[in-house]
C-alpha atoms as one frame of an Amber mdcrd trajectory, in Angstrom:
protein
   3.799  -0.636 -53.956   1.445   1.097 -56.760  -0.060  -2.243 -57.606  -0.693
  -3.129 -53.766  -2.488   0.314 -53.447  -4.193  -0.333 -56.638  -5.546  -3.593
 -55.558  -6.590  -2.564 -51.926  -3.723  -4.909 -50.562  -2.794  -1.624 -48.583
  -4.145   1.701 -48.243  -2.530   5.293 -47.850  -4.360   5.220 -44.433  -2.449
   2.239 -43.020   0.720   3.602 -44.579   0.412   6.387 -42.521  -0.650   4.956
 -39.417   2.473   2.797 -39.852   4.727   5.877 -40.044   2.994   7.529 -37.303
   3.773   4.958 -34.881   7.293   4.673 -36.098   7.538   8.185 -35.479   5.870
   8.023 -32.057   8.254   5.092 -31.535  11.292   6.933 -32.382  10.315  10.006
 -29.849   9.952   7.648 -26.837  13.136   5.580 -27.640  15.081   8.968 -27.952
  13.490  10.771 -24.746  16.075  11.036 -22.346  14.959  10.278 -19.260  13.325
   7.312 -17.636   9.232   6.382 -17.344   8.761   4.954 -14.086   5.605   3.982
 -12.076   4.954   5.716  -8.614   4.606   4.030  -5.436   1.474   5.734  -4.932
  -0.013   5.473  -8.464   0.528   7.307 -11.373   3.132   7.441 -14.232   6.442
   9.725 -14.090   9.158  11.182 -16.393  11.100  14.247 -16.744  10.686  17.054
 -19.508  13.712  18.953 -20.651  13.042  22.617 -19.497  14.526  25.969 -20.643
  14.923  27.373 -17.075  15.423  24.545 -14.753  17.429  21.868 -17.249  14.133
  19.434 -16.723  10.755  19.171 -14.756   9.034  16.520 -13.263   5.818  15.582
 -15.025   2.858  13.013 -13.857   0.002  11.405 -15.469  -2.600   8.750 -14.159
  -1.117   5.886 -16.519   1.503   5.059 -18.936  -0.234   5.888 -21.949  -1.164
   9.318 -20.837   2.717   9.961 -20.042   3.722   8.702 -23.247   1.250  11.158
 -25.212   2.590  14.028 -22.842   6.039  13.168 -24.337   5.017  12.670 -27.841
   3.109  15.950 -27.821   5.906  17.928 -26.132   8.492  16.940 -28.912   6.320
  17.461 -31.728   4.722  20.544 -30.996   7.812  22.323 -29.070  10.774  23.368
 -30.827  12.715  23.872 -27.824  11.753  20.091 -26.691  13.220  19.061 -29.948
  16.457  20.895 -29.609  16.786  19.394 -25.966  16.029  16.151 -27.150  18.963
  16.122 -29.569  21.136  17.761 -26.977  20.575  15.400 -24.111  21.517  11.948
 -24.900  19.685   9.216 -22.202  21.867   8.092 -19.863  23.530   4.940 -20.046
  21.766   2.032 -17.655  25.238   0.695 -16.917  26.961   2.384 -14.064  30.814
   2.024 -14.040  31.256   3.007 -10.645  30.785   0.431  -8.128  30.797   2.763
  -5.582  28.007   4.602  -6.766  24.689   5.320  -4.518  22.591   3.155  -7.322
  25.375   0.508  -7.000  25.473   0.451  -3.397  21.412   0.116  -3.181  21.596
  -2.744  -5.625  23.990  -4.597  -3.456  21.772  -3.813  -0.454  18.834  -5.243
  -2.034  20.778  -8.692  -3.120  22.143  -8.778   0.616  18.817  -8.503   1.905
  17.280 -11.118  -0.738  20.148 -13.540  -0.699  21.386 -13.480   3.307  18.285
 -12.116   5.264  15.954 -13.559   2.895  13.312 -10.790   2.823  10.474 -11.231
   0.556   9.671 -11.043  -2.887   7.165  -7.995  -2.034   9.714  -6.499   0.122
  12.446  -6.360  -2.784   9.518  -5.183  -5.134   8.776  -2.330  -2.715  12.425
  -1.264  -2.613  12.686  -1.212  -6.439   9.432   0.749  -6.823  10.251   3.140
  -4.418  13.834   3.807  -5.553  12.179   4.570  -8.926   9.989   6.929  -7.249
  12.893   8.612  -5.289  16.377   8.322  -6.909  15.831   7.224 -10.477  17.191
   9.642 -12.892  18.910  12.169 -10.196  22.197  13.337  -9.410  22.699  10.763
  -6.552  22.704   7.739  -8.594  26.108   8.047 -10.041  27.550  10.190  -7.323
  30.384   7.879  -5.238  29.229   7.272  -1.673  32.259   8.250  -0.305  31.619
  11.732  -1.767  28.767  12.069  -0.314  28.346  14.646   2.890  25.750  16.471
   4.783  25.641  19.336   2.808  24.860  17.229  -0.515  22.356  15.428   1.552
  20.393  18.271   2.770  20.154  20.068  -0.647  18.959  16.907  -2.403  16.674
  15.928   0.332  14.828  19.246   0.264  14.807  19.242  -3.380  13.368  15.656
  -3.637  10.589  16.924  -1.029   9.816  19.766  -3.185   9.915  18.373  -6.749
   7.668  15.174  -5.354   5.637  17.153  -3.218   6.103  14.600  -0.245   4.338
  14.575   2.736   6.722  13.849   6.066   5.893  10.108   6.229   6.980   9.906
   2.444  10.051  12.087   3.087  11.041   9.825   6.129  10.852   7.122   4.035
  13.224   8.842   1.379  15.733   9.444   4.110  15.672   5.995   5.699  16.521
   4.798   2.175  19.384   6.767   1.794  20.756   6.225   5.626  20.450   2.416
   4.866  22.150   2.536   1.470  25.056   4.516   2.827  24.914   2.117   5.863
  25.824  -0.863   3.863  28.508   0.969   2.532  29.920   1.107   5.710  29.413
  -2.506   6.055  31.041  -3.015   2.886  34.237  -1.049   4.341  33.362   1.317
   1.215  33.067   4.248   3.626  33.762   4.464   7.447  31.014   7.308   8.322
  27.359   7.915   7.517  26.901  11.318   6.992  22.919  10.793   6.903  23.221
   9.835  10.928  24.041  13.579  11.929  21.213  15.148   9.900  18.045  15.622
  12.065  14.896  14.736  10.132  13.145  17.845  11.934  14.781  20.320   9.834
  12.709  19.211   6.750   9.330  19.836   8.132   8.720  23.362   6.554   9.186
  21.843   3.195   6.751  18.990   3.195   3.394  18.761   1.600   0.600  19.137
   4.478  -0.722  15.577   5.150  -4.440  15.158   6.278  -4.684  13.156   8.865
  -8.006  10.851   8.772 -10.481  11.276  11.618 -12.003   8.611  14.172 -15.242
   8.237  11.899 -13.356   7.690   8.687 -11.087   5.066  10.215 -13.229   3.068
  11.764 -17.210   1.696  11.395 -19.806   3.509  13.498 -22.653   1.838  15.410
 -25.066   3.112  12.480 -22.931   2.117   9.442 -22.397  -1.524  11.446 -26.244
  -1.964  11.741 -26.547  -1.133   7.931 -23.836  -3.695   7.284 -25.415  -6.277
   9.112 -28.783  -5.833   7.382 -26.661  -6.252   3.958 -25.437  -9.337   5.269
 -28.693 -10.950   6.418 -29.818  -9.902   2.602 -26.759 -11.897   1.086 -27.736
 -14.685   3.408 -31.318 -14.921   2.238 -30.864 -13.824  -1.397 -27.223 -14.944
  -2.259 -26.153 -17.652   0.241 -23.444 -18.822  -2.010 -21.232 -15.825  -1.952
 -19.182 -17.197   0.889 -16.702 -13.491   1.099 -19.691 -12.073   2.915 -19.494
 -14.568   5.920 -15.694 -13.819   6.197 -16.517  -9.934   6.309 -19.088 -10.668
   9.207 -16.517 -12.713  10.911 -14.051  -9.769  10.661 -16.744  -7.248  12.191
 -16.852  -9.693  15.338 -13.429 -10.557  15.821 -11.111  -7.991  13.947  -9.298
 -10.684  12.034  -6.694  -9.467   9.040  -7.731 -10.338   5.774  -5.250 -12.906
   5.178  -5.687 -14.506   8.722  -9.326 -15.066   7.248  -8.260 -16.234   3.756
  -5.993 -18.963   5.744  -8.077 -20.033   8.305  -8.964 -23.699   8.646 -11.497
 -25.768  10.057  -8.887 -27.735  12.097  -7.888 -24.733  13.853 -11.433 -24.155
  15.297 -12.411 -25.750  18.900 -15.496 -25.613  20.796 -14.160 -22.715  22.605
 -11.653 -20.635  20.627 -10.109 -19.984  17.121  -6.139 -20.702  16.874  -4.559
 -17.791  14.622  -1.344 -19.411  13.404  -1.297 -18.652   9.668  -1.933 -15.995
   7.312  -2.572 -15.764   3.196  -0.167 -13.442   1.456   0.308 -12.672  -2.270
   3.723 -12.463  -3.945   3.405  -9.462  -5.926   6.196 -10.712  -8.172   5.171
 -14.121  -9.283   1.411 -13.037  -8.977   0.639 -16.051  -6.761  -0.853 -16.677
  -3.122   0.655 -18.443  -0.582   0.289 -19.312   3.268   2.575 -18.301   5.664
   2.893 -17.266   9.159   1.266 -14.708  11.049   2.035 -10.854  10.540   4.158
 -11.005  13.744   5.258 -14.292  13.528   3.329 -15.539  16.598   0.371 -17.898
  17.376  -2.848 -16.058  19.422  -6.368 -17.251  20.185  -9.444 -15.924  20.076
 -12.440 -16.959  22.254 -15.222 -18.508  20.204 -18.417 -16.535  21.382 -22.162
 -18.013  20.625 -22.724 -15.463  18.089 -19.341 -16.599  16.194 -20.316 -20.254
  16.479 -23.804 -19.534  14.707 -21.950 -17.835  11.866 -19.056 -20.774  11.446
 -22.031 -23.090  11.625 -23.906 -21.385   8.766 -20.684 -21.554   7.029 -20.193
 -25.103   7.201 -23.775 -26.060   6.261 -23.841 -23.421   3.220 -20.604 -25.021
   1.995 -21.898 -28.554   2.421 -25.155 -27.546   0.424 -23.150 -26.200  -2.869
 -20.111 -28.474  -2.373 -17.690 -25.789  -1.649 -16.610 -27.542   1.882 -12.304
 -27.939   2.027  -9.951 -27.829   4.636 -10.381 -24.066   4.733 -13.028 -22.438
   6.234 -14.168 -19.939   3.619 -14.232 -21.529  -0.122 -16.299 -21.333  -2.945
 -16.366 -22.977  -6.386 -13.151 -21.863  -7.012 -11.348 -23.397  -3.940 -10.172
 -20.772  -0.895 -11.390 -17.561  -0.882  -8.478 -15.215  -1.194  -7.540 -12.285
   0.900  -8.056  -9.666  -1.598 -11.636 -10.780  -2.276 -12.624 -10.758   1.307
 -11.186  -7.182   1.229 -12.942  -6.152  -1.619 -16.292  -7.599  -0.476 -15.902
  -5.307   2.702 -15.367  -2.157   0.558 -18.010  -3.146  -2.316 -20.505  -4.070
   0.429 -20.483  -0.537   1.811 -20.223   1.381  -1.539 -23.403  -0.369  -2.848
 -25.250   0.839   0.161 -24.042   4.692  -0.346 -21.536   4.722   2.451 -17.888
   5.525   2.712 -16.018   2.502   1.746 -15.034   0.454   4.676 -11.900  -1.955
   4.702 -11.430  -4.970   6.731  -8.772  -2.959   8.731 -11.852  -0.267   9.860
 -13.332  -3.223  11.034 -10.544  -4.324  13.073  -9.785  -0.927  14.295 -13.406
  -0.654  15.343 -12.969  -4.094  17.109 -10.114  -2.806  18.779 -11.502   0.721
  19.929 -14.540  -0.842  21.351 -13.081  -3.677  23.577 -10.855  -0.676  24.784
 -14.025   1.417  25.331 -15.884  -1.263  27.332 -13.049  -1.245  29.871 -10.933
  -4.303  28.631  -7.373  -3.805  29.802  -4.960  -2.688  26.914  -2.616  -6.011
  27.056  -5.537  -8.245  26.649  -6.860  -6.085  23.623  -3.652  -6.107  22.053
  -2.921  -9.778  22.441  -6.224 -10.474  20.842  -5.820  -8.462  17.981  -2.135
  -9.864  17.464  -0.187  -6.091  17.973   1.945  -4.974  20.569   0.569  -2.614
  23.194   2.547   0.022  21.471   0.931  -0.400  18.108  -2.357  -1.135  19.118
  -2.389   1.907  21.323  -1.082   4.273  18.450  -2.891   2.805  15.402  -5.875
   1.004  16.462  -7.268   2.794  19.376 -10.193   5.643  18.598 -13.077   6.934
  20.644 -15.669   5.200  19.149 -18.579   5.789  21.901 -21.823   7.219  20.688
 -22.905  10.855  21.971 -25.581   9.130  24.061 -22.844   7.269  26.128 -20.348
  10.745  26.108 -23.649  12.319  27.355 -24.436   9.802  30.210 -20.765   9.873
  31.448 -21.006  13.593  31.608 -24.030  13.782  33.005 -22.839  11.874  35.876
 -19.567  13.856  36.298 -21.832  17.027  36.407 -24.588  15.509  38.826 -21.433
  14.357  41.101 -20.169  17.958  41.146 -23.519  19.571  41.937 -23.934  17.190
  44.884 -20.365  18.129  46.382 -21.353  21.697  45.791 -24.694  21.814  47.652
């Protein structure tokens, strides 16, 4: 060792760094709680607490949460004592009727028997980590879960995780679904979650700020600026194909996946046929072509403006050698839906506007059609929704102030005329 130090093969600085790294690894390995990624971003873990037993901690990245853990055990004597006293929970759960095992069985059933997608299973796993991992419900036998336990548990989760009502409802639905699978497996006969009214938790939820119509749609002024930006790209950067896809979305309300999967052979002289959508498998990290979101085929009228845009796309792709079976292609092949979505947001950000997604364009098309008097069933059919979904989530007042003034003026004039 001394020879290595004297000859410079290794130095004291390297040795100290290795020792420090080893000490940090030992702290993380002995940390009694899991580290998991939250569904809405961020990284979570628990830290021992003298009063509560443990407290939930969140940081933006895994590196940050690991630093928090290391700092806690190196600087906090009480923390070091807790770390020695509390042993990590074993990953294996011997109780086959525990909530965790039942949730795992439900996942397998959904995957193997119902053939749900990898993305759905991935979402189940992330939501499980967020709501249930390292909590008292994991090892609890589902036969011993009753209404009183569930109410206390749900309230604790809502407060600890600071859940909004929509997130809280998701938590409750996962519990209900898991226990229902226990009935299916003939392990329990009654689902206690069925008798719990979700309304009793309303006072505990974190306020959920609803976005305004202006935030969820694209105004006329914003659309005018976007159109000018489109023209800039067509003149200066015509090879950037995603811009053409965003403009088509502004005219049709097509989903980004539908734009990514659109083929030339689905475009006739009078209409565009939407029967496929591009999707992304978060597990395999691959894009693939599948059916539309609702599994149905729909048709969209091909207006002169849409025809002109598609003609320009074809000519541009022929010029640069991009032309393929898919409408939106570049030097790398098919332009993927994520690239189209990113393009929409980036165009707005570059101009100093609030970022507008492809979905914002979709809501705008739906709202404008309804404001112009198009019957609701037709709007829903054009967008590929049920009437209920279109009404609840895609219909906003996008009429201008001048249009409102004109309508109210007609009303007041009519009242005055009848009064005289």
